[in-house]
A tleap script that builds the chain and sets N, CA, C and O, in Angstrom:
source leaprc.protein.ff14SB
mol = sequence {
  NMET SER PRO HIE SER THR TYR GLU THR LEU
  ARG GLN LEU ALA ASP SER TRP GLY LEU ALA
  ALA THR PHE VAL LEU PHE LEU GLY LEU ILE
  ALA TRP PRO PHE ARG PRO GLY ALA ARG LYS
  GLU ASN ASP ALA ALA ALA ASN MET ILE PHE
  LYS ASP GLU GLU ASN GLY CGLU
}
set mol.1.N position { -204.754 24.090 -117.532 }
set mol.1.CA position { -204.375 23.101 -116.568 }
set mol.1.C position { -205.719 22.804 -115.631 }
set mol.1.O position { -206.265 23.728 -115.028 }
set mol.2.N position { -206.135 21.630 -115.571 }
set mol.2.CA position { -207.379 21.310 -114.827 }
set mol.2.C position { -207.121 21.120 -113.356 }
set mol.2.O position { -206.008 20.702 -113.035 }
set mol.3.N position { -208.040 21.385 -112.396 }
set mol.3.CA position { -207.795 21.269 -110.983 }
set mol.3.C position { -207.189 19.914 -110.631 }
set mol.3.O position { -206.311 19.832 -109.772 }
set mol.4.N position { -207.651 18.858 -111.285 }
set mol.4.CA position { -207.241 17.545 -111.043 }
set mol.4.C position { -205.756 17.473 -111.309 }
set mol.4.O position { -205.090 16.815 -110.510 }
set mol.5.N position { -205.213 17.994 -112.210 }
set mol.5.CA position { -203.744 17.875 -112.623 }
set mol.5.C position { -202.954 18.753 -111.635 }
set mol.5.O position { -201.832 18.366 -111.306 }
set mol.6.N position { -203.428 19.864 -111.152 }
set mol.6.CA position { -202.834 20.610 -110.151 }
set mol.6.C position { -202.789 19.895 -108.840 }
set mol.6.O position { -201.779 19.979 -108.142 }
set mol.7.N position { -203.843 19.184 -108.460 }
set mol.7.CA position { -203.753 18.337 -107.256 }
set mol.7.C position { -202.672 17.308 -107.354 }
set mol.7.O position { -201.901 17.090 -106.419 }
set mol.8.N position { -202.626 16.666 -108.522 }
set mol.8.CA position { -201.651 15.547 -108.753 }
set mol.8.C position { -200.189 16.112 -108.637 }
set mol.8.O position { -199.290 15.465 -108.099 }
set mol.9.N position { -200.020 17.289 -109.146 }
set mol.9.CA position { -198.664 17.832 -109.215 }
set mol.9.C position { -198.289 18.261 -107.786 }
set mol.9.O position { -197.138 18.115 -107.376 }
set mol.10.N position { -199.181 18.744 -107.096 }
set mol.10.CA position { -198.902 19.191 -105.561 }
set mol.10.C position { -198.704 17.912 -104.764 }
set mol.10.O position { -197.859 17.852 -103.871 }
set mol.11.N position { -199.430 16.963 -105.067 }
set mol.11.CA position { -199.328 15.532 -104.306 }
set mol.11.C position { -197.956 15.006 -104.545 }
set mol.11.O position { -197.272 14.606 -103.603 }
set mol.12.N position { -197.524 14.993 -105.800 }
set mol.12.CA position { -196.191 14.406 -106.076 }
set mol.12.C position { -195.131 15.204 -105.450 }
set mol.12.O position { -194.129 14.626 -105.029 }
set mol.13.N position { -195.265 16.560 -105.341 }
set mol.13.CA position { -194.273 17.432 -104.899 }
set mol.13.C position { -194.183 17.268 -103.295 }
set mol.13.O position { -193.129 17.319 -102.661 }
set mol.14.N position { -195.400 17.074 -102.777 }
set mol.14.CA position { -195.307 16.851 -101.274 }
set mol.14.C position { -194.800 15.378 -100.995 }
set mol.14.O position { -194.159 15.204 -99.959 }
set mol.15.N position { -195.017 14.380 -101.775 }
set mol.15.CA position { -194.512 13.025 -101.632 }
set mol.15.C position { -193.026 12.924 -101.721 }
set mol.15.O position { -192.383 12.111 -101.056 }
set mol.16.N position { -192.497 13.771 -102.560 }
set mol.16.CA position { -191.020 13.601 -102.782 }
set mol.16.C position { -190.220 14.705 -102.011 }
set mol.16.O position { -189.417 14.397 -101.130 }
set mol.17.N position { -190.460 15.963 -102.364 }
set mol.17.CA position { -189.626 17.012 -101.669 }
set mol.17.C position { -190.071 17.286 -100.244 }
set mol.17.O position { -189.243 17.650 -99.409 }
set mol.18.N position { -191.370 17.120 -99.935 }
set mol.18.CA position { -191.842 17.267 -98.683 }
set mol.18.C position { -191.279 16.270 -97.756 }
set mol.18.O position { -190.952 16.656 -96.634 }
set mol.19.N position { -191.123 15.015 -98.092 }
set mol.19.CA position { -190.590 13.982 -97.412 }
set mol.19.C position { -189.127 14.302 -97.116 }
set mol.19.O position { -188.683 14.156 -95.977 }
set mol.20.N position { -188.339 14.755 -98.173 }
set mol.20.CA position { -186.938 15.019 -98.030 }
set mol.20.C position { -186.702 16.229 -97.060 }
set mol.20.O position { -185.760 16.263 -96.269 }
set mol.21.N position { -187.513 17.084 -97.173 }
set mol.21.CA position { -187.406 18.350 -96.283 }
set mol.21.C position { -187.716 17.987 -94.928 }
set mol.21.O position { -187.005 18.425 -94.024 }
set mol.22.N position { -188.731 17.209 -94.670 }
set mol.22.CA position { -189.049 16.701 -93.243 }
set mol.22.C position { -187.931 15.910 -92.649 }
set mol.22.O position { -187.595 16.065 -91.475 }
set mol.23.N position { -187.305 14.988 -93.526 }
set mol.23.CA position { -186.227 14.248 -93.046 }
set mol.23.C position { -185.012 15.068 -92.609 }
set mol.23.O position { -184.397 14.808 -91.575 }
set mol.24.N position { -184.710 16.008 -93.385 }
set mol.24.CA position { -183.563 16.897 -93.217 }
set mol.24.C position { -183.826 17.668 -91.837 }
set mol.24.O position { -182.906 17.813 -91.032 }
set mol.25.N position { -185.077 18.142 -91.598 }
set mol.25.CA position { -185.492 18.893 -90.427 }
set mol.25.C position { -185.315 17.903 -89.219 }
set mol.25.O position { -184.842 18.304 -88.156 }
set mol.26.N position { -185.692 16.649 -89.402 }
set mol.26.CA position { -185.619 15.602 -88.232 }
set mol.26.C position { -184.140 15.503 -88.003 }
set mol.26.O position { -183.750 15.570 -86.837 }
set mol.27.N position { -183.319 15.360 -88.913 }
set mol.27.CA position { -181.876 15.113 -88.656 }
set mol.27.C position { -181.264 16.319 -87.951 }
set mol.27.O position { -180.410 16.219 -87.070 }
set mol.28.N position { -181.758 17.446 -88.397 }
set mol.28.CA position { -181.147 18.684 -87.728 }
set mol.28.C position { -181.546 18.948 -86.320 }
set mol.28.O position { -180.794 19.485 -85.507 }
set mol.29.N position { -182.866 18.517 -86.039 }
set mol.29.CA position { -183.337 18.571 -84.599 }
set mol.29.C position { -182.743 17.463 -83.741 }
set mol.29.O position { -182.615 17.632 -82.528 }
set mol.30.N position { -182.386 16.357 -84.328 }
set mol.30.CA position { -181.676 15.341 -83.618 }
set mol.30.C position { -180.191 15.715 -83.311 }
set mol.30.O position { -179.675 15.417 -82.233 }
set mol.31.N position { -179.552 16.351 -84.259 }
set mol.31.CA position { -178.217 16.687 -84.006 }
set mol.31.C position { -177.999 17.936 -83.185 }
set mol.31.O position { -176.912 18.102 -82.633 }
set mol.32.N position { -178.948 18.805 -83.075 }
set mol.32.CA position { -178.902 20.060 -82.312 }
set mol.32.C position { -178.273 20.049 -80.970 }
set mol.32.O position { -177.435 20.893 -80.655 }
set mol.33.N position { -178.673 19.091 -80.163 }
set mol.33.CA position { -178.193 19.088 -78.664 }
set mol.33.C position { -176.604 18.603 -78.724 }
set mol.33.O position { -175.860 18.848 -77.774 }
set mol.34.N position { -176.180 17.967 -79.789 }
set mol.34.CA position { -174.887 17.454 -79.962 }
set mol.34.C position { -173.811 18.386 -80.632 }
set mol.34.O position { -172.682 17.977 -80.901 }
set mol.35.N position { -174.213 19.585 -80.866 }
set mol.35.CA position { -173.307 20.393 -81.527 }
set mol.35.C position { -172.230 20.867 -80.452 }
set mol.35.O position { -172.531 20.863 -79.259 }
set mol.36.N position { -170.962 21.277 -80.890 }
set mol.36.CA position { -169.890 21.546 -80.034 }
set mol.36.C position { -170.134 22.581 -78.906 }
set mol.36.O position { -169.615 22.446 -77.797 }
set mol.37.N position { -170.966 23.651 -79.237 }
set mol.37.CA position { -171.182 24.725 -78.215 }
set mol.37.C position { -172.333 24.628 -77.307 }
set mol.37.O position { -172.695 25.552 -76.578 }
set mol.38.N position { -172.930 23.404 -77.380 }
set mol.38.CA position { -174.102 23.199 -76.494 }
set mol.38.C position { -173.874 22.556 -75.226 }
set mol.38.O position { -174.814 22.400 -74.447 }
set mol.39.N position { -172.664 22.155 -74.939 }
set mol.39.CA position { -172.289 21.439 -73.683 }
set mol.39.C position { -172.644 22.228 -72.457 }
set mol.39.O position { -173.108 21.642 -71.479 }
set mol.40.N position { -172.440 23.602 -72.457 }
set mol.40.CA position { -172.653 24.289 -71.345 }
set mol.40.C position { -174.161 24.491 -71.061 }
set mol.40.O position { -174.576 24.519 -69.902 }
set mol.41.N position { -174.947 24.627 -72.091 }
set mol.41.CA position { -176.481 24.785 -71.882 }
set mol.41.C position { -177.042 23.483 -71.510 }
set mol.41.O position { -177.976 23.457 -70.708 }
set mol.42.N position { -176.530 22.300 -72.053 }
set mol.42.CA position { -177.032 21.041 -71.720 }
set mol.42.C position { -176.715 20.624 -70.261 }
set mol.42.O position { -177.555 20.000 -69.613 }
set mol.43.N position { -175.555 20.950 -69.756 }
set mol.43.CA position { -175.133 20.793 -68.338 }
set mol.43.C position { -176.089 21.642 -67.453 }
set mol.43.O position { -176.687 21.163 -66.489 }
set mol.44.N position { -176.186 22.888 -67.834 }
set mol.44.CA position { -177.133 23.700 -66.958 }
set mol.44.C position { -178.595 23.236 -66.908 }
set mol.44.O position { -179.219 23.264 -65.848 }
set mol.45.N position { -179.088 22.850 -67.949 }
set mol.45.CA position { -180.425 22.163 -68.080 }
set mol.45.C position { -180.570 20.933 -67.238 }
set mol.45.O position { -181.555 20.725 -66.531 }
set mol.46.N position { -179.580 20.157 -67.342 }
set mol.46.CA position { -179.567 18.809 -66.592 }
set mol.46.C position { -179.459 18.959 -65.093 }
set mol.46.O position { -179.977 18.133 -64.341 }
set mol.47.N position { -178.743 20.079 -64.626 }
set mol.47.CA position { -178.576 20.252 -63.179 }
set mol.47.C position { -179.406 21.253 -62.577 }
set mol.47.O position { -179.244 21.555 -61.395 }
set mol.48.N position { -180.429 21.885 -63.412 }
set mol.48.CA position { -181.257 22.860 -62.926 }
set mol.48.C position { -182.276 22.353 -61.789 }
set mol.48.O position { -182.705 23.122 -60.928 }
set mol.49.N position { -182.588 21.140 -61.851 }
set mol.49.CA position { -183.537 20.662 -60.798 }
set mol.49.C position { -182.878 20.583 -59.426 }
set mol.49.O position { -183.555 20.564 -58.398 }
set mol.50.N position { -181.647 20.541 -59.425 }
set mol.50.CA position { -180.926 20.275 -58.149 }
set mol.50.C position { -180.492 21.685 -57.401 }
set mol.50.O position { -179.966 21.702 -56.288 }
set mol.51.N position { -180.772 22.787 -58.128 }
set mol.51.CA position { -180.407 24.057 -57.524 }
set mol.51.C position { -181.342 24.476 -56.431 }
set mol.51.O position { -182.546 24.227 -56.504 }
set mol.52.N position { -180.821 25.088 -55.453 }
set mol.52.CA position { -181.576 25.539 -54.303 }
set mol.52.C position { -182.378 26.830 -54.705 }
set mol.52.O position { -181.796 27.727 -55.314 }
set mol.53.N position { -183.652 26.931 -54.386 }
set mol.53.CA position { -184.407 28.091 -54.902 }
set mol.53.C position { -184.077 29.339 -54.180 }
set mol.53.O position { -184.293 30.431 -54.706 }
set mol.54.N position { -183.545 29.224 -52.960 }
set mol.54.CA position { -183.253 30.424 -52.333 }
set mol.54.C position { -181.918 31.214 -52.626 }
set mol.54.O position { -181.895 32.444 -52.683 }
set mol.55.N position { -180.874 30.463 -52.795 }
set mol.55.CA position { -179.611 31.137 -53.057 }
set mol.55.C position { -178.966 30.674 -54.369 }
set mol.55.O position { -177.857 31.109 -54.681 }
set mol.56.N position { -179.571 29.875 -55.085 }
set mol.56.CA position { -179.082 29.477 -56.420 }
set mol.56.C position { -177.965 28.457 -56.481 }
set mol.56.O position { -177.363 28.294 -57.543 }
set mol.57.N position { -177.657 27.763 -55.401 }
set mol.57.CA position { -176.571 26.840 -55.409 }
set mol.57.C position { -177.050 25.365 -55.399 }
set mol.57.O position { -176.227 24.449 -55.404 }
savepdb mol mol.pdb
quit
């Protein structure tokens, strides 16, 4: 197998499966905050800037 054909094979693999894997990762990262158990953490993160630094309220 020549180096040129190895490059072409890896390029085709990256063009097809690399794109598919990146798209699945993108969808997973977009869906992560909307999972059922994330409401508590999302609310805590959203309200963190309003907490008093001295007593935590």
